[in-house]
N, C-alpha and C positions, 0 to 999 in steps of 0.2 A: 593438485586439484583446485579447480576454479570454484569459488563460493558464489551462490546465487546472486542475481542483480535484479532489483526492483526498480521499475520505472513508473514515476506518477506523472501522468500528462494533465495539466490543469488549464483551464481558460484565463488568459490574462484580461481580456475584456470584462470577465465577471468578477475579477479580483479575488480569485480563489488560490493565490499564492499562500497566505496564511494557513488556510486549511490544509494545502498540499504539504506545507513546511511542518505543521504539527504532526500530521500523519508520518511523514519522514522521520521525525524526532521520535515518536513513540516506537515505530518499527525498528529503529536502529537501537534504542535502548532495550527493547525486548529481546531482539535478535542479534546481540551484539557479536556473538560467536558464530552465528550460522549465516550471515549475509556478508557479501563482498563490497556492496554498494546499494544505495537508495538514492536514485537520480530524480531530480525534478525537470520536467520538459514542459516549457510554456507553449501553449497553442492558443487557437481562438475558436469561436463558434460554439460555447457552452460545453466543450468536452471536458470530462473528468474521468480518468481511466487509470487503473493500476494493473501493472503487468509484472509477472514474476518470470524472469528468463523468457520473455516474448509471449508467454501465455496470459491471456486476458483474465484477470480474477475479478474485476469490477469495472463495470461501465455504467456511469450515471444515466446515459441515454436509455440503455436497457432495463435497468433496475429503478429508475425514476427517483433517484436521489443520491445521497452520499452514505457509505456504510458507516454504521456504529463502529466505534473503535474495537470493541471486543470482537465483533464480527470480522472485521478486517484482519485482526491478528489471527483469528482461527484460520481465515482462508489462506493467509500466508503460511502459518505454521503447519497446516496439512501439507503443503509442498516443500518446504525447506527443512522442517524439523518436526515430523509426525509425532515423536515420543515425548516431545517438549511438553510439560505442563505449563499452562497459562496462569495458574492460581485463581485470584479473585476474579479476574476479567472473563474467566472461562463460562460463567454462569449464564 
């Protein structure tokens, strides 16, 4: 069974690599058994998107900003490990 794959597409012109890498690190730490990969995809034009197995779960253009980390973890959890408790970050 293939584990889910997350892709974080970020704008290089906006210098959002560090933000994308931070989300990547946090997701890999939280879901170390549930994920097969968290990939960083450089792009341009102000894009910042998070996809789980090709399904868009966050789009900066649509939502007007970046996700709070607990919210992003909940969005990912709901798709890859619905029964997993997130502890203090779930509030």
